[in-house]
C-alpha positions as CSV (number, residue, x, y, z in Angstrom):
1,M,0.1,-0.3,0.0
2,H,3.1,2.0,0.5
3,H,3.3,2.4,-3.3
4,L,-0.2,3.8,-3.6
5,R,0.0,6.1,-1.1
6,R,3.8,7.8,-2.3
7,A,2.4,7.7,-5.7
8,R,-0.9,10.0,-4.9
9,T,1.7,12.3,-2.5
10,A,3.6,12.7,-5.3
11,H,0.9,13.5,-7.9
12,C,-0.5,16.4,-5.9
13,L,2.5,18.4,-4.8
14,A,3.3,17.9,-8.7
15,V,0.2,19.4,-9.8
16,R,0.2,21.9,-7.0
17,A,3.6,23.0,-8.0
18,L,2.8,23.3,-11.5
19,A,-0.1,25.2,-11.0
20,Q,1.5,27.5,-8.4
21,R,4.8,27.8,-10.5
22,G,4.5,26.3,-14.1
23,L,6.1,23.6,-16.1
24,A,9.2,25.7,-16.6
25,H,9.9,26.0,-13.0
26,P,12.9,23.6,-11.6
27,A,10.6,23.1,-8.6
28,A,7.6,22.0,-10.5
29,S,9.8,19.5,-13.3
30,A,11.5,17.9,-10.5
31,L,8.2,16.8,-8.7
32,L,6.3,15.5,-12.3
33,A,9.5,13.2,-12.6
34,A,9.3,12.2,-8.6
35,A,5.2,11.7,-9.4
36,A,6.8,9.6,-12.2
37,L,9.0,7.5,-10.5
38,A,6.8,6.8,-7.9
39,A,4.0,5.8,-10.2
40,T,5.8,3.8,-12.2
41,A,7.1,1.8,-8.8
42,A,3.5,1.5,-8.0
43,W,2.8,-0.2,-11.4
44,E,6.2,-2.7,-11.1
45,A,4.5,-3.4,-7.8
46,G,1.3,-4.6,-9.4
47,H,-0.8,-1.6,-8.8
48,R,-3.3,-0.7,-11.5
49,V,-3.6,3.0,-12.6
50,T,-7.5,3.0,-11.5
51,D,-6.0,2.5,-8.0
52,I,-3.6,5.2,-8.1
53,H,-6.7,7.1,-9.4
54,P,-9.9,6.2,-9.1
55,P,-12.6,7.0,-12.1
56,T,-14.4,10.5,-11.2
57,G,-17.5,9.3,-12.7
58,N,-17.4,12.3,-15.0
59,S,-16.0,10.4,-18.5
60,T,-15.8,13.9,-20.4
61,A,-13.1,15.6,-17.9
62,G,-10.0,16.0,-19.3
63,P,-6.7,16.2,-17.0
64,A,-7.1,20.1,-15.9
65,D,-10.7,20.2,-15.8
66,S,-10.5,16.8,-13.3
67,H,-7.6,17.9,-11.1
68,A,-7.8,21.5,-10.2
69,S,-10.8,23.9,-9.6
70,P,-10.9,27.8,-10.8
71,G,-9.6,28.7,-7.6
72,G,-6.0,26.7,-8.2
73,S,-7.2,24.1,-5.5
74,V,-7.0,20.3,-6.2
75,I,-10.1,18.5,-6.1
76,G,-9.5,15.3,-4.6
77,C,-6.6,15.4,-3.2
78,R,-6.6,15.2,0.6
79,A,-3.3,17.5,0.3
80,H,-5.0,20.2,-0.8
81,G,-8.5,20.7,0.5
């Protein structure tokens, strides 16, 4: 289970950094790379993508629609309220 927790946490931190600093910022790029590595470790441990990112019930939402609200907070990520 620790693989899933790491992957979710890394993803939330990367999304927050991207929303606040943009893709060109070195910290955002590093957190995005860390999220990719954590997701890879979870996958290799036998977890499915839906274990890390459960379906939201909105099949038409794109990545921006499913993660960030207009106010900039990350929806569905406990670290961001």
